[in-house]
C-alpha positions as CSV (number, residue, x, y, z in Angstrom):
1,M,-22.2,171.2,39.7
2,V,-21.6,170.4,43.4
3,D,-20.7,166.8,44.3
4,K,-22.1,166.3,47.8
5,N,-20.4,162.9,48.0
6,S,-16.9,164.3,47.5
7,V,-15.3,166.4,50.3
8,I,-12.3,168.2,48.8
9,I,-11.4,170.4,51.9
10,E,-12.1,169.4,55.5
11,A,-11.2,170.9,58.9
12,R,-12.0,169.1,62.1
13,N,-11.6,170.6,65.6
14,L,-9.1,173.1,64.1
15,Y,-7.3,175.8,66.0
16,V,-5.0,178.3,64.3
17,G,-2.9,181.1,65.7
18,Y,0.4,182.9,65.0
19,D,1.8,182.2,68.5
20,K,0.9,180.1,71.5
21,S,-0.5,183.0,73.5
22,E,-3.8,183.4,71.5
23,W,-5.8,181.5,68.9
24,I,-7.1,183.4,65.9
25,L,-9.5,180.6,65.1
26,E,-10.9,178.0,67.6
27,N,-12.7,174.7,67.1
28,I,-13.3,175.1,63.4
29,N,-15.3,172.3,61.7
30,L,-16.0,172.7,58.0
31,K,-16.5,170.5,54.9
32,I,-16.2,171.9,51.4
33,H,-17.4,169.7,48.5
34,T,-16.0,169.4,45.0
35,G,-17.5,172.1,42.8
36,E,-18.8,174.3,45.6
37,T,-18.3,178.1,45.8
38,I,-17.9,179.2,49.4
39,L,-17.8,182.8,50.5
40,F,-15.8,183.7,53.7
41,I,-17.2,186.9,55.2
42,G,-16.6,188.8,58.4
43,K,-14.9,191.9,59.7
44,N,-11.2,192.6,59.5
45,G,-9.2,190.5,61.9
46,T,-11.7,187.7,62.3
47,G,-9.6,185.0,60.7
48,K,-10.7,184.6,57.0
49,T,-7.2,185.1,55.7
50,T,-5.8,182.9,58.4
51,L,-7.9,179.9,57.4
52,I,-7.1,180.3,53.8
53,R,-3.4,180.4,54.7
54,A,-3.8,177.1,56.6
55,F,-5.5,175.4,53.7
56,S,-2.8,176.6,51.2
57,T,0.2,175.5,53.3
58,L,1.2,179.2,53.9
59,I,0.9,178.5,57.6
60,P,3.3,177.3,58.8
61,Y,5.7,177.2,55.8
62,L,5.6,180.9,55.0
63,Y,3.8,182.5,57.9
64,H,5.0,181.2,61.3
65,G,2.0,179.8,63.0
66,V,0.5,177.1,65.3
67,I,-2.1,174.6,64.1
68,R,-3.9,172.1,66.2
69,G,-6.6,169.7,64.9
70,E,-7.0,168.2,61.4
71,I,-6.9,169.6,57.9
72,K,-7.3,167.7,54.6
73,V,-7.0,169.4,51.2
74,C,-7.5,167.0,48.2
75,G,-7.0,164.2,50.7
76,H,-3.6,165.5,51.9
77,N,-2.5,167.1,55.1
78,P,-1.0,170.6,54.3
79,L,1.3,170.2,57.4
80,T,2.9,166.9,56.4
81,D,2.3,166.7,52.7
82,P,2.5,170.3,51.3
83,L,3.8,169.4,47.8
84,N,0.7,167.3,47.0
85,V,-1.6,170.1,48.4
86,L,0.2,172.7,46.2
87,K,-0.4,170.5,43.1
88,C,-4.2,170.7,43.5
89,I,-4.7,174.4,44.6
90,G,-4.3,177.8,43.2
91,Y,-3.9,180.7,45.6
92,V,-4.5,184.4,44.9
93,G,-3.7,186.5,48.0
94,H,-4.6,190.1,48.8
95,E,-0.9,191.0,48.4
96,P,-0.4,190.3,44.7
97,E,3.1,191.8,44.5
98,A,4.3,189.2,47.0
99,Q,3.5,186.4,44.6
100,I,5.5,187.7,41.6
101,L,8.7,185.8,41.3
102,T,10.2,186.9,37.9
103,T,10.9,190.1,36.0
104,D,8.5,189.9,33.1
105,V,5.0,188.6,32.5
106,D,5.9,185.9,29.9
107,T,8.5,184.3,32.2
108,E,6.2,184.4,35.2
109,L,3.5,182.4,33.4
110,E,6.0,180.0,31.9
111,F,7.6,179.5,35.3
112,S,4.2,178.6,36.8
113,L,3.6,176.0,34.1
114,S,7.1,174.6,34.5
115,L,6.3,174.0,38.2
116,A,3.2,172.2,37.1
117,G,5.3,169.9,34.8
118,I,4.0,171.3,31.5
119,Q,6.8,171.1,28.9
120,S,5.2,171.2,25.4
121,R,5.9,174.6,23.9
122,E,2.6,174.5,22.0
123,E,0.6,173.7,25.2
124,I,2.5,176.4,27.2
125,E,1.6,179.1,24.6
126,K,-2.0,178.0,24.4
127,R,-2.5,178.0,28.2
128,I,-0.9,181.4,28.5
129,R,-3.1,182.9,25.8
130,D,-6.3,181.3,27.2
131,S,-5.7,182.3,30.8
132,L,-5.0,186.0,30.0
133,R,-7.9,186.2,27.6
134,L,-10.2,184.8,30.3
135,I,-9.4,187.8,32.6
136,N,-9.1,190.5,30.0
137,A,-5.3,190.8,30.5
138,S,-3.9,190.0,27.0
139,N,-2.4,193.5,27.0
140,I,0.1,192.7,29.7
141,I,2.0,190.2,27.6
142,G,5.6,191.3,27.1
143,K,5.5,193.8,30.0
144,S,8.1,194.0,32.8
145,T,6.5,193.1,36.1
146,I,7.8,196.2,37.7
147,E,5.8,198.4,35.4
148,L,2.5,196.7,36.1
149,S,-0.2,198.6,38.0
150,G,-1.7,197.1,41.1
151,G,-4.7,195.8,39.1
152,E,-2.4,194.3,36.3
153,T,-0.3,192.6,39.0
154,A,-3.5,191.0,40.5
155,K,-4.5,189.8,37.0
156,L,-1.0,188.3,36.4
157,V,-1.2,186.4,39.7
158,L,-4.7,185.1,38.9
159,A,-3.5,184.0,35.4
160,S,-0.5,182.3,36.8
161,N,-2.8,180.1,38.9
162,I,-5.5,179.5,36.3
163,V,-2.9,178.5,33.8
164,K,-2.1,175.4,35.9
165,K,-5.7,174.3,36.0
166,P,-5.9,173.5,39.7
167,K,-8.9,171.7,41.3
168,I,-9.3,174.4,44.0
169,L,-8.9,178.2,43.8
170,L,-8.4,179.9,47.2
171,L,-9.1,183.6,46.6
172,D,-8.4,186.3,49.2
173,E,-10.1,189.6,48.2
174,P,-9.3,188.8,44.5
175,T,-11.1,191.9,43.0
176,A,-9.6,194.5,45.5
177,F,-7.3,195.9,42.8
178,L,-9.4,195.3,39.7
179,D,-11.3,198.1,37.9
180,Y,-15.0,197.8,37.1
181,E,-14.7,196.2,33.6
182,S,-12.0,193.8,34.8
183,T,-14.1,192.9,37.8
184,K,-17.0,192.0,35.5
185,I,-14.8,189.8,33.4
186,F,-13.2,188.2,36.4
187,L,-16.7,187.3,37.8
188,E,-17.6,185.8,34.5
189,T,-14.4,183.8,34.6
190,L,-15.4,182.5,38.0
191,R,-18.8,181.4,36.6
192,I,-17.0,179.6,33.8
193,L,-14.6,177.9,36.3
194,K,-17.6,177.0,38.4
195,S,-19.2,175.3,35.4
196,Y,-16.1,173.2,35.1
197,R,-16.5,172.1,38.7
198,Y,-13.7,174.1,40.1
199,T,-14.0,174.5,43.9
200,L,-13.8,178.2,44.8
201,V,-13.2,179.6,48.2
202,I,-13.5,183.4,48.3
203,A,-12.7,185.7,51.2
204,T,-14.4,189.0,50.5
205,H,-16.0,192.2,51.9
206,R,-17.7,192.8,48.6
207,L,-20.7,190.5,49.1
208,K,-23.1,191.6,46.4
209,Q,-20.9,190.8,43.5
210,Y,-20.5,187.2,44.5
211,M,-24.0,186.5,45.7
212,D,-25.3,184.7,42.6
213,L,-22.1,182.5,42.6
214,A,-22.2,181.4,46.2
215,D,-23.4,178.0,47.2
216,R,-22.8,178.7,50.9
217,I,-21.7,181.7,53.0
218,I,-19.5,181.3,56.1
219,L,-19.4,184.1,58.6
220,F,-16.3,184.5,60.8
221,K,-17.0,186.0,64.2
222,N,-15.4,185.8,67.7
223,K,-12.9,183.1,66.5
224,R,-15.6,180.8,65.2
225,I,-17.4,180.2,62.0
226,Y,-21.1,180.2,61.3
227,E,-23.0,179.2,58.1
228,I,-25.6,181.8,57.3
229,S,-28.3,182.3,54.7
230,K,-27.9,184.9,51.9
231,K,-30.6,187.2,53.5
232,N,-28.5,187.6,56.6
233,V,-25.2,188.7,55.2
234,L,-25.3,192.5,55.6
235,Y,-23.6,194.1,58.7
236,P,-25.3,196.8,60.7
237,V,-23.6,200.2,60.1
238,K,-22.2,201.8,63.3
239,S,-22.4,205.5,63.8
240,L,-19.1,207.3,64.1
241,K,-18.7,208.9,67.5
242,N,-16.2,211.1,69.2
243,V,-14.3,212.0,66.1
244,S,-13.6,215.6,65.4
245,E,-11.1,217.8,63.6
246,E,-9.2,218.2,66.9
247,N,-8.7,214.4,67.1
248,M,-6.8,214.4,63.8
249,H,-4.3,217.3,64.3
250,V,-5.7,219.2,61.4
251,K,-3.5,222.1,60.3
252,K,-4.9,224.9,58.2
253,S,-2.0,225.0,55.9
254,K,-2.2,225.9,52.2
255,P,-1.1,222.9,50.2
256,L,0.8,223.6,47.0
257,I,1.5,220.8,44.7
258,V,2.0,221.9,41.1
259,A,3.0,219.9,38.0
260,Y,4.2,221.7,34.9
261,N,4.3,219.6,31.7
262,A,5.4,216.6,33.7
263,W,6.2,213.3,31.8
264,F,7.2,210.0,33.4
265,R,8.3,206.6,32.3
266,Y,10.2,203.8,34.1
267,P,13.9,203.1,33.4
268,R,14.5,201.0,30.3
269,I,10.8,201.3,29.4
270,R,10.1,203.2,26.2
271,R,6.4,203.7,26.8
272,W,5.4,206.9,28.6
273,I,3.2,206.2,31.7
274,L,2.3,209.8,32.2
275,K,2.2,212.4,29.5
276,N,2.2,216.2,29.8
277,I,0.6,216.4,33.3
278,N,-0.4,219.9,34.3
279,I,-2.2,220.0,37.6
280,A,-2.3,222.1,40.8
281,F,-3.7,221.4,44.2
282,K,-4.1,224.7,45.9
283,T,-7.3,224.2,47.9
284,N,-8.7,221.8,50.5
285,G,-11.2,219.2,49.7
286,I,-11.6,215.7,48.1
287,I,-10.1,215.1,44.6
288,I,-10.9,211.9,42.9
289,V,-8.6,210.3,40.2
290,K,-10.3,207.6,38.2
291,G,-9.1,205.3,35.4
292,P,-8.8,201.7,34.4
293,N,-6.0,199.3,35.6
294,G,-2.7,200.3,34.1
295,S,-3.7,203.9,33.3
296,G,-1.1,205.4,35.6
297,K,-3.1,206.4,38.7
298,T,-0.5,205.0,41.2
299,T,2.4,206.5,39.2
300,L,0.7,209.9,39.2
301,L,0.2,209.9,43.0
302,K,3.8,208.8,43.5
303,M,5.1,211.6,41.3
304,L,2.9,214.2,42.9
305,S,4.1,213.1,46.4
306,G,7.7,213.3,45.4
307,L,8.5,209.6,45.5
308,Y,9.1,209.7,41.7
309,K,10.8,212.5,39.8
310,P,9.4,213.4,36.4
311,V,11.6,212.6,33.4
312,K,10.5,215.8,31.7
313,G,8.8,218.9,33.2
314,K,8.6,219.8,36.9
315,V,6.7,219.0,40.1
316,L,6.9,221.6,42.8
317,I,6.1,220.5,46.4
318,K,5.8,223.1,49.1
319,S,3.9,221.2,51.7
320,K,4.0,217.9,53.7
321,P,2.4,215.3,51.5
322,I,2.1,211.6,52.3
323,Y,1.4,208.7,50.0
324,I,-0.6,205.7,51.4
325,P,0.2,202.8,49.0
326,Q,-2.0,200.1,47.7
327,D,0.1,197.5,49.5
328,P,0.2,198.5,53.2
329,R,3.0,196.1,54.0
330,I,5.5,198.5,52.4
331,F,4.3,201.5,54.4
332,F,5.4,200.6,57.9
333,T,8.9,201.1,59.4
334,Y,8.4,200.0,63.0
335,E,7.4,196.7,64.6
336,N,3.9,197.6,65.6
337,L,1.3,200.3,65.3
338,Y,2.0,201.8,68.7
339,M,5.7,202.4,67.8
340,E,4.8,203.7,64.4
341,L,2.4,206.3,65.8
342,K,4.9,207.4,68.5
343,A,7.7,207.7,65.9
344,R,5.5,210.0,63.8
345,G,4.5,212.2,66.8
346,I,0.9,210.8,66.9
347,N,-0.8,210.2,70.2
348,P,-1.7,206.5,70.4
349,N,-4.7,207.4,72.7
350,N,-6.5,209.2,69.8
351,K,-10.2,208.4,69.6
352,V,-9.9,207.7,65.9
353,L,-8.2,204.4,66.8
354,D,-11.4,203.5,68.7
355,A,-13.6,204.5,65.8
356,M,-11.6,202.3,63.4
357,D,-11.5,199.5,66.0
358,L,-7.7,199.4,66.1
359,R,-6.8,200.0,69.7
360,K,-6.6,196.3,70.6
361,Y,-4.0,195.8,67.8
362,L,-1.6,198.6,68.8
363,R,1.1,196.3,70.1
364,I,0.7,193.3,67.8
365,P,3.5,193.0,65.3
366,I,2.5,194.5,62.0
367,H,3.3,191.4,60.0
368,K,0.8,189.4,62.0
369,L,-2.1,191.7,61.2
370,S,-4.5,190.8,58.4
371,Y,-4.3,192.8,55.2
372,G,-7.5,194.7,56.1
373,L,-6.1,195.7,59.5
374,M,-2.8,196.8,57.9
375,R,-4.7,198.9,55.4
376,K,-6.7,200.5,58.2
377,A,-3.6,201.2,60.3
378,S,-1.8,202.9,57.4
379,L,-4.8,205.1,56.7
380,V,-5.1,206.1,60.4
381,I,-1.4,207.2,60.3
382,G,-2.1,209.3,57.2
383,L,-5.2,210.8,58.7
384,L,-3.7,211.6,62.1
385,G,-0.2,212.8,61.1
386,G,-1.1,216.3,59.9
387,Y,0.0,215.5,56.3
388,N,-1.2,217.6,53.5
389,P,-2.0,216.6,50.8
390,L,-3.0,213.1,51.7
391,Y,-2.7,210.7,48.7
392,L,-4.8,207.6,49.1
393,D,-4.2,204.8,46.6
394,E,-7.1,202.4,46.5
395,P,-7.9,203.1,50.2
396,T,-10.9,200.7,50.5
397,A,-9.1,197.5,49.2
398,G,-9.5,194.8,51.8
399,I,-11.5,196.8,54.5
400,D,-14.9,195.7,55.7
401,S,-18.2,197.7,55.4
402,D,-18.1,199.2,58.8
403,S,-14.6,200.5,58.2
404,L,-15.6,201.9,54.8
405,H,-18.4,203.9,56.5
406,E,-16.0,205.1,59.2
407,L,-13.3,206.1,56.7
408,L,-15.8,208.1,54.6
409,S,-17.0,209.9,57.7
410,I,-13.5,210.8,58.7
411,L,-12.7,212.0,55.1
412,R,-15.7,214.3,55.2
413,I,-14.4,215.9,58.4
414,L,-10.9,216.2,57.1
415,E,-11.8,217.7,53.7
416,K,-12.6,221.1,55.3
417,N,-8.9,221.6,56.1
418,R,-7.0,219.0,54.1
419,C,-6.4,218.3,50.4
420,I,-7.2,214.6,50.0
421,V,-6.4,213.0,46.6
422,I,-8.0,209.5,46.1
423,A,-7.1,207.2,43.3
424,S,-9.6,204.4,43.0
425,H,-11.9,202.3,40.9
426,D,-14.1,201.3,43.8
427,E,-17.5,202.3,42.4
428,E,-19.2,202.2,45.8
429,M,-16.8,204.6,47.4
430,I,-16.6,206.9,44.4
431,T,-20.4,207.1,44.2
432,R,-20.6,208.0,47.9
433,L,-17.9,210.6,47.6
434,E,-18.6,212.2,44.3
435,Q,-21.0,214.8,45.7
436,D,-18.2,215.9,48.1
437,A,-15.5,216.0,45.5
438,I,-14.3,219.4,44.4
439,I,-13.0,218.0,41.2
440,R,-12.8,214.6,39.4
441,Y,-10.0,213.6,37.1
442,Y,-9.9,210.7,34.6
443,L,-6.6,209.2,33.6
444,K,-6.4,207.2,30.4
445,D,-3.3,206.3,28.3
446,G,-1.2,208.5,30.4
447,S,-3.2,211.7,29.8
448,L,-5.2,213.5,32.5
449,G,-8.5,215.1,31.9
450,V,-11.3,216.6,34.0
451,E,-14.4,214.5,34.3
452,H,-17.6,216.6,34.0
453,D,-21.1,215.7,35.1
């Protein structure tokens, strides 16, 4: 229930940027009431993540930035009183790996509770059980954090916040790495939290799944914010122009990636992540790998690209593959996209950069880009670099609807002369690509099978 008389977050005449040369957000005025669920929507790079970072003290204490104007969170100023702000908020970012502080799940959750001042062993165990059960993650208890999948890592970060019972949850693309079943359970969890008068602020590109939860929708555009009604939330889809095979340096090579009886497990972990994998990519086209969180999709792509070596069996690579990871931060080597493209022999004047709306970000430091922009930039490098096969791990996480449309259009051009292997649980993307896929695999409990119609 929304308390219209209680303002729990307020911004007045707020300006936020990462340096003094340009504001990301200008003259932001916003009041959020206790118990409200607010959706932040807008294209990549419009400032959704930046405002959440300002509310959560991440700017300026983790991300160097400049703030002018007033902010109050639970009655406290994040700039001058960060500790009291941190006591009343939970933050789930779109980079879940960056929020893991310990080496195993149990210690991570206990550490979170210790920071909240919870000392009773009985209370600690109860909160851990309850938080994991709420998000369908009881199976990760006892696991090492390094063996968690992207989806399982996201669940752990969410649980480590829920376990503290904060007044506010700031959620930045929280379902980006969750599979279909986990997303359903997560949304039901939010409904439960809403019924307990949690204040929820959610930045998202997946509007439909949150529509029944939202009390208000805030659109970010041209450095400002606008409150809009639910009937006006969909973006017009742009047509993809001036993109051709020549733009993407397509090479008609014959990819050859073959796995023979390949098994894989992580060091000091007894459980096999992949079991008896036999697979060969000898033709061009789109190949889809589906499976729930923790099934081994990421591990499979890393093994087939040569990043991991099988513990048993063989993987033969006679081509030039590239793996585009779930977390785009770990993909880049150079300071900005322009330098990255030049170092990889890619023409920075390529028209694909215009199609993906990246040209204006060419010389901005990578770490200052939003997650969605980093994701798009990593995909463009994979698309333009002449790599084959192209392994895309959850490629749509954090990108807006226009960019999804453009990515799908580019993939359909590339599939004629490129092997593209996509691991994903994004039902919208899979549905739109299934008719183009030459084969669909399903990974479960480490075993790989062909999915039939």
